[in-house]
N, C-alpha and C positions, 0 to 999 in steps of 0.2 A: 504494500500500500504506500501511497505517496503523499507527501508534502502538506499543502493547505488542508488536506484531508484529515491529517491529524489535528490541524487547527480547527476545522469544522467540527470534528468529533468532540474536541475539548470545549468548544463554544457551546455545543449542544449539551455537554455534561455539566455546565455551570448550573447546578441542580436547582437553585432557587428560582430560575427564570425560564429554563429551556426544557420543553417536554419531549422533543424528538429531534433527530437529525434531519437535515433537509435532503430529500431525494429528488433529483432533478435530472432530466435527460440532458446530456452534454452536447456540445457542438462537435460533431465528428470531423475528422480530417477529410479533405476532398478525395474523391475517387476518380481515377483515370482509367483509360483503356489498358488492356493487357500489354505488358512489356514497357509501360511508360511510367516514369517517375518525374516528380516536379518539386521544387522547393530546395533552398540551400540550407546546409547545416549552420549552426550558430558560429558567428565570427568570434575572434578573440575578445573583442569589445563586448559582444553580447554575452559570452560566457562569463566575463568578469561582472557584468551587470546582474546576471542570474545568481552569481555568488553573493552579491550584496543583498539581493532579494531573499536568498535563503537564510542569511544571517538575521535579516529583519523578521522573517517569519519565525525563526527559532526563538527569538526574544519574546515575541507575541505569544507563541505557543506555550513556552515555559510559564509565563505569567498566568495564562488561562488555566493551565494544568494545576498550578498552585491554588488558584481560586476555587477550582472544582474540588480539589482535595479538601480544602477548608469546609466547603459547603456539603460535601458528601460524608464527612467524618462526624458522626453524631455528637461527640463531645465538643468538637470545634464549632459545629453548626449551632449548637445550643449557646455557646459563648458568644458567637457572632450575633445571634438574635437577641441576646441580653446585653449587647453593646459592651462586651469586654474590651477594654482598651487595646491590649496587645493583639488580640485576635482581629479586631477591626483594622489595626495598622497593617498586619500581615495581609489581610484581604485587599485592602486599598492599594498597597504596594504591588500586589500581584496583578491588579487590574490597570496599573499605570500605563503599560504599553498599549492597551486598548484606547485609553484616553488620549495618548500622544501619537496615535497611529499615523495620522496625516503628516505631522511634522517629522516623525521618524522616517517615514517613507520618502519624504521630500529631501531631507538632509542626509540620511544614511544610505539611501539607494539612488536617488536622483532620477531625472527624466530618462525615458527609454533612449538607448543609443541609436536606434534605427526606427524607421517608420513602421515596420511590421510588428514591433513590440509596443508601439504607442497605445494601441487599443487595450492591451492587457494592463498597461500602466494606468490608463484612465479608469479601467474597471476596478483596479485596486484602490484608487482614490475614492471611488464611489463606495466601495466596501468600508473604507475608513470612516466615511461620514456616518454610516450605520453603527460601526463599532464605537465611535465616540458618543453617539446618542445612547447606545447600550450602556457604556461606562457611566455616563451621567445619571441615567435612570436607575441602574442597579445600586450605585453609590448612594443616591438619595433614598431609595427604597430601604436599604439596610440601615441607614442612619436614622430615618424617621418612621420606619415600619409603615410605609405608605403603600397600600395594596395596589392602587392604580399604577404606580410606578413599576411594580413588578410586572404587570401586564405590558406596559410600554417597553420595558427591557426585554421581555420575551419576544415581542414582535421585532424589535430592532436586531436581536440576536439571530432570529430566523432570516431576516433580510440580509444581514451581513454574511451569513453562511451561504445563502443562495448566490450572492454576488461573488464571493470568494471562489465558489465552485465554477462560476462562469470564467473567471480569470484563469483558474488552474487549467481549464480545458483548452486554453490558448497557448499554453507553455509546456515545455520549451519548444522553440521553433522546429527542431528536428523531429519531434514526436508527431507534429501535426502536418508533416509533409504529405503531399498527395501521393498515394500509392496505387498501383494497379491491383485489380482483383484477379487472383490466380489460385485455382484449386490444384492440389497435388504438389508433386516435387518441383521445386524451383530454387535457383541459386540467389535470386534477388529478393529484396524486401517486398512484401505484398500483403494485401488483405486476404485472409483465408476464409472463404464463405462457409465451408462445412464446419469448421471450428467455431465460427461465429454463430451458426444456428444452434450448436450445442450449448455455447455460453449463454445465448439468449434464453434458452429454456431453463437453464440453471438460475439465471437472474430474474426471470419473469418479465423481461423487457428487451428491446433490441440492443444487442451488444456487437460491436465491431472488434474482431480479433486481428491483430497485426503481427505477422511473423517477420522478424528482422533477420537480414543476412548477417554473417559474422562481422564483416567490416562495419556495416551500419549499426549493429548492436554496440560495438565499441564506441562509435561516435555518439550514439544515443546515451550511453552510460556516462560519457564525459559531460554531456549537457545536464543529465539528470543529477549527477554527482554534485555539480555546481549549484544547480537549482534547489536541491534538497539539503544543502549544507552538509553533504557527506552521508546523509541517511540512506541514500540509494546510489547504486552505481558500482558496487564492488564486483569482483570477478565471479562470485558465487550467485549473483542475482539471476534467477531463472525467468522471472516475469514480474509485472506489476500492473496495478490498475488504480484509478482514482476512486475515492469514496463517493458513492452515489453517481459516478460517471457512467459512460456507455462505451468506453474504449479499453480493451485489454491488450497489453503488449507482452509478447512472448519471445524469449531468446532463441537463438538458432538451434541449440541442443534440444530444447523442448519441442520445437516445431519439427525437427528432424525425426524425433522419436514418434511423434503423433502421425506424421506423414507415412513413416514406415508401417505403422500399424493400420492406418485407415486406407491407404492407397496401394501399398506394396505388399500388404498382408504378411509382414514380418512378425514372427512370434518367437522371441528369445526364450530359451529354456534354461539357460544358466542363471544362477542367482544374481550375478552382477548385471547382466542384460535385463533381467526382469525388474530389478530395482530401478535402473535408469528409466525404463519404460513406465513403471508405476509412478515415478516422480514426475514425469511429463504429464501423465493423466491427472494426477492430483493437482498439479499446477494449473491445468486447464479448468479444473473444478474449483480451485481455490480463489483465483482472481475475480471471477464473477460474484463471489460472496461479498467482496468489497464494493462491487457495483450496486449491490442491494442496500448498502449503508452500514455493513458490519465493519467496525473499525479495528477490533481486537484481532490480532493475528492468530491467537490460540483458538478463538471461536471459528474463524474462517477456515483454519486448517482442519479442525475436528469435523466440521461440516463437509469439507472437501473430501476427506478420506471416506466418510460415510457415503458420499455420492459418487465416489470413484468407480465403483462397480457398474453403476448405470452409465457413467460416462464412457467407460471402456467398451461396453456393449454397443453404445451409440456410435462408437468409432469403428465398429465391425468385429470386435472380439466376441467369441462365444462365451456363454456364462461359465462353461467349464474352464476356460482360460482366464477370464477376468477375475474370478474368485481368488485363485492362488496369487495373482498379481497384487491384489489389495492386501492379502495376508503377508506377502513379502514386505510391503511397505510398513505394515503395522509392526513387524519385527524390529524395525529400525526407528520406530516412533520415539523411543527414549533417547535417541542420539540427536534429535532436533534441537534447535536453539531454544532456550527457556521460554522466550516470548511466544513460541509456537506450540508449547506443550501445556497440558492441564490435567490435573488429577480427575477432573469432572468429565474428561473425554473417555468415556467407557460406556458399555451397554448398561442402560438404566440410569446413567449419570445425568447431570443437569444439561449436558451438551448433546445428549442422545436425541437425534431427530426422529427416531422411531420410524425410519424409512423402511419400507418393505424389502428393498433390495440391498440394504446395508450389510457389509461384511465386517464382523468384529473379530479380534484375535481369539 
């Protein structure tokens, strides 16, 4: 999952005012005819600007996370509502980046270096207007226990989240390049229609799946690494999607495995080959979970593994082959990063989807 999306999730998690995350269909990249690509990758000046933008977002995100922690911890929330001095100062300081959003964006990031990034910059400025109104309303509401201000803050938070999502779907420039629609094996970056149909069914809305070539994936990771302040873009990144968006990006290793299964009918029988294929299938199942608005990686991952059996069958695997693939993946679940694991991810646990075709270890 990527960037402002953590911000949107945190904005939604400021428990006193926000009831739910914003789910909105994003603006998709343009589609061209087969074999055609269009749009330049980010220039050095644009990459540098994206880095400043990532640092700005990180400060804003950390503040909102701290405010959310105060409001979601019963003991701290009680102190906040009883106007405990230290707790009120902690909460107010956490919300300061929302209050200074516009000035921080103007001085810390600066105007877009190119015309094509100007629209995103203008959209961020519009989001800042809502964030500052949100800041003023929630601050007044907490200080004066003013119910109508809580309602105002809730509305401004929802509007800010929606506008931030619009801005995110415009960035970085490499990700929104126009790509051709090509089904099956291809060396170039493309929009993969079959994978898109599967992802759309998983998300319950139209999803565009982009398969990136090896060279383009490295370029994209460079842009994303700068844009997310290092949160994304490492060599182990298999794919990513925006929270509430409608675009899923898959790396070349993932797409190669899915193409082998769906089009070339390759069925590895060795443990290493099955694990790699299972990882590709789980990735295709995982990223659309973020498109539905799920922010937590451990929730998205647990859902993805439960849905992996169905995804494998939709890709052309038999039930007899799909089941062992998923079990292979489960055997390595304990090796995943802590953010992707949960003790509640078990049959009968809190994260059990109770899906008819789920495979459990």
